[in-house]
PDB file of N, H, CA, C and O in Angstrom:
ATOM      1  N   UNK A   1     118.679  48.009  67.197  1.00  0.00           N
ATOM      2  CA  UNK A   1     119.541  49.141  66.900  1.00  0.00           C
ATOM      3  C   UNK A   1     120.644  49.276  67.948  1.00  0.00           C
ATOM      4  O   UNK A   1     121.793  49.575  67.623  1.00  0.00           O
ATOM      5  N   UNK A   2     120.273  49.049  69.222  1.00  0.00           N
ATOM      6  H   UNK A   2     119.340  48.806  69.486  1.00  0.00           H
ATOM      7  CA  UNK A   2     121.277  49.132  70.280  1.00  0.00           C
ATOM      8  C   UNK A   2     122.324  48.036  70.127  1.00  0.00           C
ATOM      9  O   UNK A   2     123.491  48.230  70.467  1.00  0.00           O
ATOM     10  N   UNK A   3     121.906  46.900  69.621  1.00  0.00           N
ATOM     11  H   UNK A   3     120.958  46.742  69.344  1.00  0.00           H
ATOM     12  CA  UNK A   3     122.834  45.788  69.438  1.00  0.00           C
ATOM     13  C   UNK A   3     123.916  46.153  68.429  1.00  0.00           C
ATOM     14  O   UNK A   3     125.091  45.860  68.650  1.00  0.00           O
ATOM     15  N   UNK A   4     123.539  46.778  67.342  1.00  0.00           N
ATOM     16  H   UNK A   4     122.584  47.015  67.162  1.00  0.00           H
ATOM     17  CA  UNK A   4     124.507  47.177  66.310  1.00  0.00           C
ATOM     18  C   UNK A   4     125.479  48.211  66.874  1.00  0.00           C
ATOM     19  O   UNK A   4     126.673  48.160  66.581  1.00  0.00           O
ATOM     20  N   UNK A   5     124.986  49.136  67.668  1.00  0.00           N
ATOM     21  H   UNK A   5     124.015  49.178  67.905  1.00  0.00           H
ATOM     22  CA  UNK A   5     125.851  50.157  68.271  1.00  0.00           C
ATOM     23  C   UNK A   5     126.867  49.510  69.203  1.00  0.00           C
ATOM     24  O   UNK A   5     128.043  49.872  69.186  1.00  0.00           O
ATOM     25  N   UNK A   6     126.419  48.550  70.019  1.00  0.00           N
ATOM     26  H   UNK A   6     125.463  48.256  70.032  1.00  0.00           H
ATOM     27  CA  UNK A   6     127.339  47.868  70.935  1.00  0.00           C
ATOM     28  C   UNK A   6     128.355  47.008  70.183  1.00  0.00           C
ATOM     29  O   UNK A   6     129.506  46.901  70.607  1.00  0.00           O
ATOM     30  N   UNK A   7     127.943  46.401  69.081  1.00  0.00           N
ATOM     31  H   UNK A   7     127.008  46.488  68.737  1.00  0.00           H
ATOM     32  CA  UNK A   7     128.883  45.603  68.276  1.00  0.00           C
ATOM     33  C   UNK A   7     129.960  46.514  67.691  1.00  0.00           C
ATOM     34  O   UNK A   7     131.144  46.180  67.743  1.00  0.00           O
ATOM     35  N   UNK A   8     129.563  47.667  67.134  1.00  0.00           N
ATOM     36  H   UNK A   8     128.602  47.939  67.092  1.00  0.00           H
ATOM     37  CA  UNK A   8     130.553  48.605  66.588  1.00  0.00           C
ATOM     38  C   UNK A   8     131.458  49.168  67.686  1.00  0.00           C
ATOM     39  O   UNK A   8     132.655  49.356  67.469  1.00  0.00           O
ATOM     40  N   UNK A   9     130.896  49.432  68.843  1.00  0.00           N
ATOM     41  H   UNK A   9     129.923  49.279  69.019  1.00  0.00           H
ATOM     42  CA  UNK A   9     131.686  49.921  69.973  1.00  0.00           C
ATOM     43  C   UNK A   9     132.718  48.879  70.393  1.00  0.00           C
ATOM     44  O   UNK A   9     133.883  49.204  70.618  1.00  0.00           O
ATOM     45  N   UNK A  10     132.284  47.630  70.496  1.00  0.00           N
ATOM     46  H   UNK A  10     131.337  47.365  70.313  1.00  0.00           H
ATOM     47  CA  UNK A  10     133.190  46.549  70.882  1.00  0.00           C
ATOM     48  C   UNK A  10     134.281  46.347  69.833  1.00  0.00           C
ATOM     49  O   UNK A  10     135.452  46.192  70.179  1.00  0.00           O
ATOM     50  N   UNK A  11     133.904  46.348  68.550  1.00  0.00           N
ATOM     51  H   UNK A  11     132.952  46.474  68.269  1.00  0.00           H
ATOM     52  CA  UNK A  11     134.895  46.182  67.482  1.00  0.00           C
ATOM     53  C   UNK A  11     135.889  47.346  67.463  1.00  0.00           C
ATOM     54  O   UNK A  11     137.080  47.128  67.238  1.00  0.00           O
ATOM     55  N   UNK A  12     135.430  48.554  67.689  1.00  0.00           N
ATOM     56  H   UNK A  12     134.462  48.731  67.872  1.00  0.00           H
ATOM     57  CA  UNK A  12     136.321  49.713  67.734  1.00  0.00           C
ATOM     58  C   UNK A  12     137.322  49.613  68.869  1.00  0.00           C
ATOM     59  O   UNK A  12     138.507  49.890  68.686  1.00  0.00           O
ATOM     60  N   UNK A  13     136.840  49.213  70.053  1.00  0.00           N
ATOM     61  H   UNK A  13     135.877  48.988  70.201  1.00  0.00           H
ATOM     62  CA  UNK A  13     137.758  49.050  71.192  1.00  0.00           C
ATOM     63  C   UNK A  13     138.754  47.936  70.923  1.00  0.00           C
ATOM     64  O   UNK A  13     139.929  48.054  71.271  1.00  0.00           O
ATOM     65  N   UNK A  14     138.295  46.857  70.306  1.00  0.00           N
ATOM     66  H   UNK A  14     137.341  46.761  70.023  1.00  0.00           H
ATOM     67  CA  UNK A  14     139.184  45.741  69.986  1.00  0.00           C
ATOM     68  C   UNK A  14     140.269  46.179  68.997  1.00  0.00           C
ATOM     69  O   UNK A  14     141.429  45.800  69.154  1.00  0.00           O
ATOM     70  N   UNK A  15     139.912  46.963  67.992  1.00  0.00           N
ATOM     71  H   UNK A  15     138.969  47.271  67.865  1.00  0.00           H
ATOM     72  CA  UNK A  15     140.891  47.440  67.008  1.00  0.00           C
ATOM     73  C   UNK A  15     141.898  48.394  67.643  1.00  0.00           C
ATOM     74  O   UNK A  15     143.081  48.354  67.301  1.00  0.00           O
ATOM     75  N   UNK A  16     141.457  49.240  68.547  1.00  0.00           N
ATOM     76  H   UNK A  16     140.497  49.273  68.825  1.00  0.00           H
ATOM     77  CA  UNK A  16     142.371  50.170  69.223  1.00  0.00           C
ATOM     78  C   UNK A  16     143.374  49.408  70.074  1.00  0.00           C
ATOM     79  O   UNK A  16     144.570  49.696  70.032  1.00  0.00           O
ATOM     80  N   UNK A  17     142.897  48.436  70.848  1.00  0.00           N
ATOM     81  H   UNK A  17     141.926  48.202  70.883  1.00  0.00           H
ATOM     82  CA  UNK A  17     143.796  47.640  71.696  1.00  0.00           C
ATOM     83  C   UNK A  17     144.772  46.853  70.836  1.00  0.00           C
ATOM     84  O   UNK A  17     145.953  46.759  71.170  1.00  0.00           O
ATOM     85  N   UNK A  18     144.291  46.285  69.728  1.00  0.00           N
ATOM     86  H   UNK A  18     143.332  46.361  69.457  1.00  0.00           H
ATOM     87  CA  UNK A  18     145.165  45.530  68.829  1.00  0.00           C
ATOM     88  C   UNK A  18     146.251  46.434  68.240  1.00  0.00           C
ATOM     89  O   UNK A  18     147.406  46.019  68.142  1.00  0.00           O
ATOM     90  N   UNK A  19     145.904  47.649  67.850  1.00  0.00           N
ATOM     91  H   UNK A  19     144.965  47.986  67.929  1.00  0.00           H
ATOM     92  CA  UNK A  19     146.888  48.585  67.294  1.00  0.00           C
ATOM     93  C   UNK A  19     147.938  48.990  68.306  1.00  0.00           C
ATOM     94  O   UNK A  19     149.116  49.117  67.970  1.00  0.00           O
ATOM     95  N   UNK A  20     147.518  49.195  69.548  1.00  0.00           N
ATOM     96  H   UNK A  20     146.561  49.092  69.822  1.00  0.00           H
ATOM     97  CA  UNK A  20     148.476  49.573  70.593  1.00  0.00           C
ATOM     98  C   UNK A  20     149.470  48.450  70.827  1.00  0.00           C
ATOM     99  O   UNK A  20     150.672  48.702  70.914  1.00  0.00           O
ATOM    100  N   UNK A  21     148.994  47.220  70.931  1.00  0.00           N
ATOM    101  H   UNK A  21     148.017  47.015  70.861  1.00  0.00           H
ATOM    102  CA  UNK A  21     149.899  46.097  71.157  1.00  0.00           C
ATOM    103  C   UNK A  21     150.786  45.836  69.952  1.00  0.00           C
ATOM    104  O   UNK A  21     151.935  45.426  70.109  1.00  0.00           O
ATOM    105  N   UNK A  22     150.274  46.066  68.761  1.00  0.00           N
ATOM    106  H   UNK A  22     149.340  46.400  68.633  1.00  0.00           H
ATOM    107  CA  UNK A  22     151.084  45.886  67.556  1.00  0.00           C
ATOM    108  C   UNK A  22     152.245  46.882  67.535  1.00  0.00           C
ATOM    109  O   UNK A  22     153.361  46.517  67.166  1.00  0.00           O
ATOM    110  N   UNK A  23     151.995  48.135  67.928  1.00  0.00           N
ATOM    111  H   UNK A  23     151.088  48.432  68.229  1.00  0.00           H
ATOM    112  CA  UNK A  23     153.063  49.136  67.997  1.00  0.00           C
ATOM    113  C   UNK A  23     154.105  48.754  69.037  1.00  0.00           C
ATOM    114  O   UNK A  23     155.302  48.915  68.803  1.00  0.00           O
ATOM    115  N   UNK A  24     153.664  48.253  70.180  1.00  0.00           N
ATOM    116  H   UNK A  24     152.691  48.123  70.370  1.00  0.00           H
ATOM    117  CA  UNK A  24     154.607  47.859  71.226  1.00  0.00           C
ATOM    118  C   UNK A  24     155.471  46.694  70.778  1.00  0.00           C
ATOM    119  O   UNK A  24     156.665  46.663  71.076  1.00  0.00           O
ATOM    120  N   UNK A  25     154.893  45.737  70.068  1.00  0.00           N
ATOM    121  H   UNK A  25     153.923  45.762  69.826  1.00  0.00           H
ATOM    122  CA  UNK A  25     155.657  44.584  69.589  1.00  0.00           C
ATOM    123  C   UNK A  25     156.698  45.035  68.566  1.00  0.00           C
ATOM    124  O   UNK A  25     157.833  44.561  68.603  1.00  0.00           O
ATOM    125  N   UNK A  26     156.338  45.939  67.654  1.00  0.00           N
ATOM    126  H   UNK A  26     155.415  46.324  67.623  1.00  0.00           H
ATOM    127  CA  UNK A  26     157.296  46.443  66.663  1.00  0.00           C
ATOM    128  C   UNK A  26     158.429  47.207  67.338  1.00  0.00           C
ATOM    129  O   UNK A  26     159.580  47.110  66.913  1.00  0.00           O
ATOM    130  N   UNK A  27     158.119  47.954  68.371  1.00  0.00           N
ATOM    131  H   UNK A  27     157.184  48.033  68.716  1.00  0.00           H
ATOM    132  CA  UNK A  27     159.145  48.708  69.089  1.00  0.00           C
ATOM    133  C   UNK A  27     160.123  47.761  69.772  1.00  0.00           C
ATOM    134  O   UNK A  27     161.328  48.015  69.782  1.00  0.00           O
ATOM    135  N   UNK A  28     159.620  46.680  70.338  1.00  0.00           N
ATOM    136  H   UNK A  28     158.642  46.473  70.330  1.00  0.00           H
ATOM    137  CA  UNK A  28     160.486  45.700  71.000  1.00  0.00           C
ATOM    138  C   UNK A  28     161.369  44.999  69.977  1.00  0.00           C
ATOM    139  O   UNK A  28     162.536  44.729  70.260  1.00  0.00           O
ATOM    140  N   UNK A  29     160.840  44.700  68.794  1.00  0.00           N
ATOM    141  H   UNK A  29     159.891  44.919  68.564  1.00  0.00           H
ATOM    142  CA  UNK A  29     161.628  44.033  67.754  1.00  0.00           C
ATOM    143  C   UNK A  29     162.763  44.921  67.258  1.00  0.00           C
ATOM    144  O   UNK A  29     163.841  44.422  66.936  1.00  0.00           O
ATOM    145  N   UNK A  30     162.533  46.243  67.191  1.00  0.00           N
ATOM    146  H   UNK A  30     161.658  46.649  67.453  1.00  0.00           H
ATOM    147  CA  UNK A  30     163.552  47.165  66.687  1.00  0.00           C
ATOM    148  C   UNK A  30     164.566  47.557  67.747  1.00  0.00           C
ATOM    149  O   UNK A  30     165.573  48.187  67.424  1.00  0.00           O
ATOM    150  N   UNK A  31     164.332  47.206  68.990  1.00  0.00           N
ATOM    151  H   UNK A  31     163.514  46.693  69.253  1.00  0.00           H
ATOM    152  CA  UNK A  31     165.230  47.580  70.084  1.00  0.00           C
ATOM    153  C   UNK A  31     166.541  46.810  69.941  1.00  0.00           C
ATOM    154  O   UNK A  31     166.589  45.600  70.161  1.00  0.00           O
ATOM    155  N   UNK A  32     167.606  47.529  69.569  1.00  0.00           N
ATOM    156  H   UNK A  32     167.567  48.512  69.390  1.00  0.00           H
ATOM    157  CA  UNK A  32     168.909  46.910  69.366  1.00  0.00           C
ATOM    158  C   UNK A  32     169.812  47.320  70.518  1.00  0.00           C
ATOM    159  O   UNK A  32     169.942  48.503  70.833  1.00  0.00           O
ATOM    160  N   UNK A  33     170.413  46.363  71.117  1.00  0.00           N
ATOM    161  H   UNK A  33     170.307  45.402  70.861  1.00  0.00           H
ATOM    162  CA  UNK A  33     171.320  46.645  72.219  1.00  0.00           C
ATOM    163  C   UNK A  33     172.731  46.864  71.675  1.00  0.00           C
ATOM    164  O   UNK A  33     173.023  46.515  70.531  1.00  0.00           O
ATOM    165  N   UNK A  34     173.590  47.434  72.489  1.00  0.00           N
ATOM    166  H   UNK A  34     173.353  47.717  73.418  1.00  0.00           H
ATOM    167  CA  UNK A  34     174.969  47.702  72.090  1.00  0.00           C
ATOM    168  C   UNK A  34     175.702  46.371  71.979  1.00  0.00           C
ATOM    169  O   UNK A  34     175.651  45.537  72.883  1.00  0.00           O
ATOM    170  N   UNK A  35     176.384  46.192  70.853  1.00  0.00           N
ATOM    171  H   UNK A  35     176.425  46.869  70.118  1.00  0.00           H
ATOM    172  CA  UNK A  35     177.156  44.972  70.652  1.00  0.00           C
ATOM    173  C   UNK A  35     178.629  45.320  70.787  1.00  0.00           C
ATOM    174  O   UNK A  35     179.123  46.214  70.100  1.00  0.00           O
ATOM    175  N   UNK A  36     179.322  44.630  71.654  1.00  0.00           N
ATOM    176  H   UNK A  36     178.921  43.903  72.212  1.00  0.00           H
ATOM    177  CA  UNK A  36     180.744  44.846  71.863  1.00  0.00           C
ATOM    178  C   UNK A  36     181.514  43.802  71.072  1.00  0.00           C
ATOM    179  O   UNK A  36     181.166  42.622  71.071  1.00  0.00           O
ATOM    180  N   UNK A  37     182.562  44.254  70.401  1.00  0.00           N
ATOM    181  H   UNK A  37     182.845  45.213  70.402  1.00  0.00           H
ATOM    182  CA  UNK A  37     183.391  43.341  69.626  1.00  0.00           C
ATOM    183  C   UNK A  37     184.813  43.408  70.153  1.00  0.00           C
ATOM    184  O   UNK A  37     185.296  44.474  70.533  1.00  0.00           O
ATOM    185  N   UNK A  38     185.469  42.277  70.174  1.00  0.00           N
ATOM    186  H   UNK A  38     185.077  41.410  69.865  1.00  0.00           H
ATOM    187  CA  UNK A  38     186.830  42.179  70.678  1.00  0.00           C
ATOM    188  C   UNK A  38     187.813  42.480  69.558  1.00  0.00           C
ATOM    189  O   UNK A  38     187.739  41.886  68.482  1.00  0.00           O
ATOM    190  N   UNK A  39     188.742  43.412  69.814  1.00  0.00           N
ATOM    191  H   UNK A  39     188.802  43.895  70.687  1.00  0.00           H
ATOM    192  CA  UNK A  39     189.817  43.725  68.880  1.00  0.00           C
ATOM    193  C   UNK A  39     191.119  43.366  69.578  1.00  0.00           C
ATOM    194  O   UNK A  39     191.411  43.901  70.648  1.00  0.00           O
ATOM    195  N   UNK A  40     191.916  42.458  68.984  1.00  0.00           N
ATOM    196  H   UNK A  40     191.679  42.024  68.115  1.00  0.00           H
ATOM    197  CA  UNK A  40     193.182  42.094  69.628  1.00  0.00           C
ATOM    198  C   UNK A  40     194.082  43.311  69.814  1.00  0.00           C
ATOM    199  O   UNK A  40     194.068  44.235  69.001  1.00  0.00           O
ATOM    200  N   UNK A  41     194.851  43.305  70.874  1.00  0.00           N
ATOM    201  H   UNK A  41     194.862  42.555  71.535  1.00  0.00           H
ATOM    202  CA  UNK A  41     195.673  44.450  71.244  1.00  0.00           C
ATOM    203  C   UNK A  41     196.695  44.792  70.160  1.00  0.00           C
ATOM    204  O   UNK A  41     196.996  45.969  69.963  1.00  0.00           O
ATOM    205  N   UNK A  42     197.233  43.805  69.460  1.00  0.00           N
ATOM    206  H   UNK A  42     196.989  42.849  69.620  1.00  0.00           H
ATOM    207  CA  UNK A  42     198.250  44.091  68.442  1.00  0.00           C
ATOM    208  C   UNK A  42     197.656  44.906  67.290  1.00  0.00           C
ATOM    209  O   UNK A  42     198.298  45.839  66.809  1.00  0.00           O
ATOM    210  N   UNK A  43     196.457  44.575  66.846  1.00  0.00           N
ATOM    211  H   UNK A  43     195.935  43.817  67.237  1.00  0.00           H
ATOM    212  CA  UNK A  43     195.819  45.333  65.768  1.00  0.00           C
ATOM    213  C   UNK A  43     195.487  46.748  66.226  1.00  0.00           C
ATOM    214  O   UNK A  43     195.640  47.704  65.466  1.00  0.00           O
ATOM    215  N   UNK A  44     195.038  46.877  67.451  1.00  0.00           N
ATOM    216  H   UNK A  44     194.913  46.100  68.069  1.00  0.00           H
ATOM    217  CA  UNK A  44     194.689  48.188  67.995  1.00  0.00           C
ATOM    218  C   UNK A  44     195.927  49.076  68.075  1.00  0.00           C
ATOM    219  O   UNK A  44     195.883  50.234  67.658  1.00  0.00           O
ATOM    220  N   UNK A  45     197.037  48.547  68.608  1.00  0.00           N
ATOM    221  H   UNK A  45     197.073  47.607  68.946  1.00  0.00           H
ATOM    222  CA  UNK A  45     198.270  49.324  68.700  1.00  0.00           C
ATOM    223  C   UNK A  45     198.805  49.672  67.318  1.00  0.00           C
ATOM    224  O   UNK A  45     199.281  50.786  67.096  1.00  0.00           O
ATOM    225  N   UNK A  46     198.730  48.725  66.391  1.00  0.00           N
ATOM    226  H   UNK A  46     198.344  47.821  66.571  1.00  0.00           H
ATOM    227  CA  UNK A  46     199.222  48.980  65.041  1.00  0.00           C
ATOM    228  C   UNK A  46     198.412  50.095  64.372  1.00  0.00           C
ATOM    229  O   UNK A  46     198.976  50.933  63.668  1.00  0.00           O
ATOM    230  N   UNK A  47     197.119  50.109  64.586  1.00  0.00           N
ATOM    231  H   UNK A  47     196.661  49.429  65.158  1.00  0.00           H
ATOM    232  CA  UNK A  47     196.281  51.148  63.997  1.00  0.00           C
ATOM    233  C   UNK A  47     196.607  52.513  64.584  1.00  0.00           C
ATOM    234  O   UNK A  47     196.641  53.504  63.854  1.00  0.00           O
ATOM    235  N   UNK A  48     196.846  52.582  65.885  1.00  0.00           N
ATOM    236  H   UNK A  48     196.818  51.778  66.477  1.00  0.00           H
ATOM    237  CA  UNK A  48     197.138  53.863  66.516  1.00  0.00           C
ATOM    238  C   UNK A  48     198.523  54.383  66.174  1.00  0.00           C
ATOM    239  O   UNK A  48     198.695  55.590  66.003  1.00  0.00           O
ATOM    240  N   UNK A  49     199.505  53.517  66.070  1.00  0.00           N
ATOM    241  H   UNK A  49     199.365  52.537  66.210  1.00  0.00           H
ATOM    242  CA  UNK A  49     200.887  53.940  65.877  1.00  0.00           C
ATOM    243  C   UNK A  49     201.297  54.017  64.414  1.00  0.00           C
ATOM    244  O   UNK A  49     202.399  54.479  64.116  1.00  0.00           O
ATOM    245  N   UNK A  50     200.452  53.583  63.499  1.00  0.00           N
ATOM    246  H   UNK A  50     199.557  53.208  63.740  1.00  0.00           H
ATOM    247  CA  UNK A  50     200.811  53.556  62.091  1.00  0.00           C
ATOM    248  C   UNK A  50     200.609  54.941  61.479  1.00  0.00           C
ATOM    249  O   UNK A  50     199.543  55.538  61.626  1.00  0.00           O
ATOM    250  N   UNK A  51     201.630  55.448  60.797  1.00  0.00           N
ATOM    251  H   UNK A  51     202.497  54.963  60.678  1.00  0.00           H
ATOM    252  CA  UNK A  51     201.556  56.774  60.181  1.00  0.00           C
ATOM    253  C   UNK A  51     200.998  56.728  58.759  1.00  0.00           C
ATOM    254  O   UNK A  51     200.764  57.780  58.163  1.00  0.00           O
ATOM    255  N   UNK A  52     200.781  55.546  58.207  1.00  0.00           N
ATOM    256  H   UNK A  52     200.971  54.692  58.691  1.00  0.00           H
ATOM    257  CA  UNK A  52     200.248  55.474  56.850  1.00  0.00           C
ATOM    258  C   UNK A  52     198.819  55.992  56.785  1.00  0.00           C
ATOM    259  O   UNK A  52     198.387  56.495  55.748  1.00  0.00           O
ATOM    260  N   UNK A  53     198.084  55.874  57.883  1.00  0.00           N
ATOM    261  H   UNK A  53     198.435  55.466  58.726  1.00  0.00           H
ATOM    262  CA  UNK A  53     196.686  56.286  57.886  1.00  0.00           C
ATOM    263  C   UNK A  53     196.531  57.794  58.058  1.00  0.00           C
ATOM    264  O   UNK A  53     195.451  58.336  57.821  1.00  0.00           O
ATOM    265  N   UNK A  54     197.585  58.467  58.463  1.00  0.00           N
ATOM    266  H   UNK A  54     198.463  58.027  58.655  1.00  0.00           H
ATOM    267  CA  UNK A  54     197.507  59.904  58.676  1.00  0.00           C
ATOM    268  C   UNK A  54     197.992  60.606  57.413  1.00  0.00           C
ATOM    269  O   UNK A  54     199.124  60.395  56.978  1.00  0.00           O
ATOM    270  N   UNK A  55     197.155  61.421  56.836  1.00  0.00           N
ATOM    271  H   UNK A  55     196.235  61.592  57.189  1.00  0.00           H
ATOM    272  CA  UNK A  55     197.538  62.096  55.602  1.00  0.00           C
ATOM    273  C   UNK A  55     198.411  63.307  55.914  1.00  0.00           C
ATOM    274  O   UNK A  55     198.485  63.759  57.057  1.00  0.00           O
ATOM    275  N   UNK A  56     199.062  63.818  54.890  1.00  0.00           N
ATOM    276  H   UNK A  56     199.002  63.451  53.962  1.00  0.00           H
ATOM    277  CA  UNK A  56     199.958  64.958  55.064  1.00  0.00           C
ATOM    278  C   UNK A  56     199.182  66.220  55.437  1.00  0.00           C
ATOM    279  O   UNK A  56     199.690  67.057  56.184  1.00  0.00           O
ATOM    280  N   UNK A  57     197.969  66.367  54.931  1.00  0.00           N
ATOM    281  H   UNK A  57     197.556  65.687  54.325  1.00  0.00           H
ATOM    282  CA  UNK A  57     197.206  67.577  55.247  1.00  0.00           C
ATOM    283  C   UNK A  57     196.808  67.614  56.715  1.00  0.00           C
ATOM    284  O   UNK A  57     196.792  68.683  57.326  1.00  0.00           O
ATOM    285  N   UNK A  58     196.489  66.471  57.282  1.00  0.00           N
ATOM    286  H   UNK A  58     196.502  65.602  56.786  1.00  0.00           H
ATOM    287  CA  UNK A  58     196.125  66.485  58.700  1.00  0.00           C
ATOM    288  C   UNK A  58     197.352  66.686  59.577  1.00  0.00           C
ATOM    289  O   UNK A  58     197.244  67.272  60.655  1.00  0.00           O
ATOM    290  N   UNK A  59     198.523  66.210  59.137  1.00  0.00           N
ATOM    291  H   UNK A  59     198.610  65.734  58.262  1.00  0.00           H
ATOM    292  CA  UNK A  59     199.746  66.469  59.901  1.00  0.00           C
ATOM    293  C   UNK A  59     200.066  67.960  59.885  1.00  0.00           C
ATOM    294  O   UNK A  59     200.464  68.524  60.905  1.00  0.00           O
ATOM    295  N   UNK A  60     199.892  68.603  58.722  1.00  0.00           N
ATOM    296  H   UNK A  60     199.569  68.145  57.894  1.00  0.00           H
ATOM    297  CA  UNK A  60     200.175  70.030  58.614  1.00  0.00           C
ATOM    298  C   UNK A  60     199.210  70.840  59.465  1.00  0.00           C
ATOM    299  O   UNK A  60     199.567  71.908  59.961  1.00  0.00           O
ATOM    300  N   UNK A  61     198.018  70.354  59.634  1.00  0.00           N
ATOM    301  H   UNK A  61     197.727  69.486  59.231  1.00  0.00           H
ATOM    302  CA  UNK A  61     197.026  71.081  60.412  1.00  0.00           C
ATOM    303  C   UNK A  61     197.442  71.164  61.882  1.00  0.00           C
ATOM    304  O   UNK A  61     197.146  72.154  62.550  1.00  0.00           O
ATOM    305  N   UNK A  62     198.116  70.145  62.384  1.00  0.00           N
ATOM    306  H   UNK A  62     198.356  69.341  61.840  1.00  0.00           H
ATOM    307  CA  UNK A  62     198.487  70.135  63.792  1.00  0.00           C
ATOM    308  C   UNK A  62     199.928  70.569  64.043  1.00  0.00           C
ATOM    309  O   UNK A  62     200.254  70.995  65.151  1.00  0.00           O
ATOM    310  N   UNK A  63     200.799  70.469  63.036  1.00  0.00           N
ATOM    311  H   UNK A  63     200.535  70.123  62.136  1.00  0.00           H
ATOM    312  CA  UNK A  63     202.212  70.770  63.245  1.00  0.00           C
ATOM    313  C   UNK A  63     202.566  72.222  62.938  1.00  0.00           C
ATOM    314  O   UNK A  63     203.430  72.785  63.611  1.00  0.00           O
ATOM    315  N   UNK A  64     201.935  72.845  61.954  1.00  0.00           N
ATOM    316  H   UNK A  64     201.233  72.388  61.408  1.00  0.00           H
ATOM    317  CA  UNK A  64     202.278  74.209  61.559  1.00  0.00           C
ATOM    318  C   UNK A  64     201.704  75.225  62.536  1.00  0.00           C
ATOM    319  O   UNK A  64     200.697  74.980  63.201  1.00  0.00           O
ATOM    320  N   UNK A  65     202.371  76.367  62.603  1.00  0.00           N
ATOM    321  H   UNK A  65     203.188  76.566  62.063  1.00  0.00           H
ATOM    322  CA  UNK A  65     201.887  77.463  63.443  1.00  0.00           C
ATOM    323  C   UNK A  65     200.764  78.169  62.691  1.00  0.00           C
ATOM    324  O   UNK A  65     200.950  78.520  61.525  1.00  0.00           O
ATOM    325  N   UNK A  66     199.615  78.388  63.308  1.00  0.00           N
ATOM    326  H   UNK A  66     199.464  78.103  64.255  1.00  0.00           H
ATOM    327  CA  UNK A  66     198.502  79.011  62.584  1.00  0.00           C
ATOM    328  C   UNK A  66     198.759  80.489  62.312  1.00  0.00           C
ATOM    329  O   UNK A  66     199.428  81.171  63.088  1.00  0.00           O
ATOM    330  N   UNK A  67     198.225  80.959  61.218  1.00  0.00           N
ATOM    331  H   UNK A  67     197.682  80.405  60.587  1.00  0.00           H
ATOM    332  CA  UNK A  67     198.307  82.364  60.856  1.00  0.00           C
ATOM    333  C   UNK A  67     197.285  83.139  61.684  1.00  0.00           C
ATOM    334  O   UNK A  67     196.193  82.637  61.949  1.00  0.00           O
ATOM    335  N   UNK A  68     197.630  84.346  62.089  1.00  0.00           N
ATOM    336  H   UNK A  68     198.517  84.754  61.874  1.00  0.00           H
ATOM    337  CA  UNK A  68     196.727  85.128  62.932  1.00  0.00           C
ATOM    338  C   UNK A  68     195.510  85.626  62.160  1.00  0.00           C
ATOM    339  O   UNK A  68     194.490  85.947  62.769  1.00  0.00           O
ATOM    340  N   UNK A  69     195.595  85.699  60.825  1.00  0.00           N
ATOM    341  H   UNK A  69     196.423  85.438  60.329  1.00  0.00           H
ATOM    342  CA  UNK A  69     194.465  86.171  60.027  1.00  0.00           C
ATOM    343  C   UNK A  69     193.428  85.081  59.793  1.00  0.00           C
ATOM    344  O   UNK A  69     192.279  85.381  59.472  1.00  0.00           O
ATOM    345  N   UNK A  70     193.816  83.832  59.949  1.00  0.00           N
ATOM    346  H   UNK A  70     194.750  83.588  60.210  1.00  0.00           H
ATOM    347  CA  UNK A  70     192.886  82.739  59.656  1.00  0.00           C
ATOM    348  C   UNK A  70     192.128  82.342  60.919  1.00  0.00           C
ATOM    349  O   UNK A  70     192.342  82.907  61.991  1.00  0.00           O
ATOM    350  N   UNK A  71     191.265  81.387  60.776  1.00  0.00           N
ATOM    351  H   UNK A  71     191.092  80.929  59.905  1.00  0.00           H
ATOM    352  CA  UNK A  71     190.450  80.922  61.902  1.00  0.00           C
ATOM    353  C   UNK A  71     191.163  79.798  62.639  1.00  0.00           C
ATOM    354  O   UNK A  71     190.523  78.851  63.096  1.00  0.00           O
ATOM    355  N   UNK A  72     192.468  79.896  62.756  1.00  0.00           N
ATOM    356  H   UNK A  72     192.987  80.665  62.385  1.00  0.00           H
ATOM    357  CA  UNK A  72     193.227  78.881  63.469  1.00  0.00           C
ATOM    358  C   UNK A  72     193.814  77.817  62.573  1.00  0.00           C
ATOM    359  O   UNK A  72     194.472  76.900  63.066  1.00  0.00           O
ATOM    360  N   UNK A  73     193.597  77.907  61.252  1.00  0.00           N
ATOM    361  H   UNK A  73     193.063  78.652  60.852  1.00  0.00           H
ATOM    362  CA  UNK A  73     194.138  76.927  60.331  1.00  0.00           C
ATOM    363  C   UNK A  73     195.348  77.518  59.621  1.00  0.00           C
ATOM    364  O   UNK A  73     195.372  78.724  59.372  1.00  0.00           O
ATOM    365  N   UNK A  74     196.355  76.712  59.286  1.00  0.00           N
ATOM    366  H   UNK A  74     196.336  75.733  59.488  1.00  0.00           H
ATOM    367  CA  UNK A  74     197.535  77.250  58.604  1.00  0.00           C
ATOM    368  C   UNK A  74     197.202  77.712  57.185  1.00  0.00           C
ATOM    369  O   UNK A  74     196.399  77.086  56.492  1.00  0.00           O
ATOM    370  N   UNK A  75     197.820  78.802  56.766  1.00  0.00           N
ATOM    371  H   UNK A  75     198.471  79.310  57.329  1.00  0.00           H
ATOM    372  CA  UNK A  75     197.627  79.331  55.422  1.00  0.00           C
ATOM    373  C   UNK A  75     198.644  78.670  54.518  1.00  0.00           C
ATOM    374  O   UNK A  75     199.819  78.576  54.873  1.00  0.00           O
ATOM    375  N   UNK A  76     198.209  78.210  53.353  1.00  0.00           N
ATOM    376  H   UNK A  76     197.254  78.287  53.065  1.00  0.00           H
ATOM    377  CA  UNK A  76     199.122  77.512  52.437  1.00  0.00           C
ATOM    378  C   UNK A  76     199.731  78.453  51.457  1.00  0.00           C
ATOM    379  O   UNK A  76     200.523  78.038  50.612  1.00  0.00           O
TER     380      UNK A  76
END
C-alpha cells in the first residue's frame, strides 16, 4: 500500500514539474523583441511634408478659432 502511495506522489511531483517547465517554454517562445525597420529619409520626409494625407476636417480643427461654447472644437 505504501508503494502505491509513493508511486502516485512521485508521478504527481513529476507532472507538476513538467507543467511548470512547459509554461516557461511557451512564455519564451512568445517573447517577441522590438524589431526596427529602416525607412529611407526621402520617404519619411515625403510622408511628413505631403498635404494629401491631411484631410480638410483635421486642418479645420487646428486652423479655426474654437467657439467658447464648445469643448475646444470649432463649430460648423
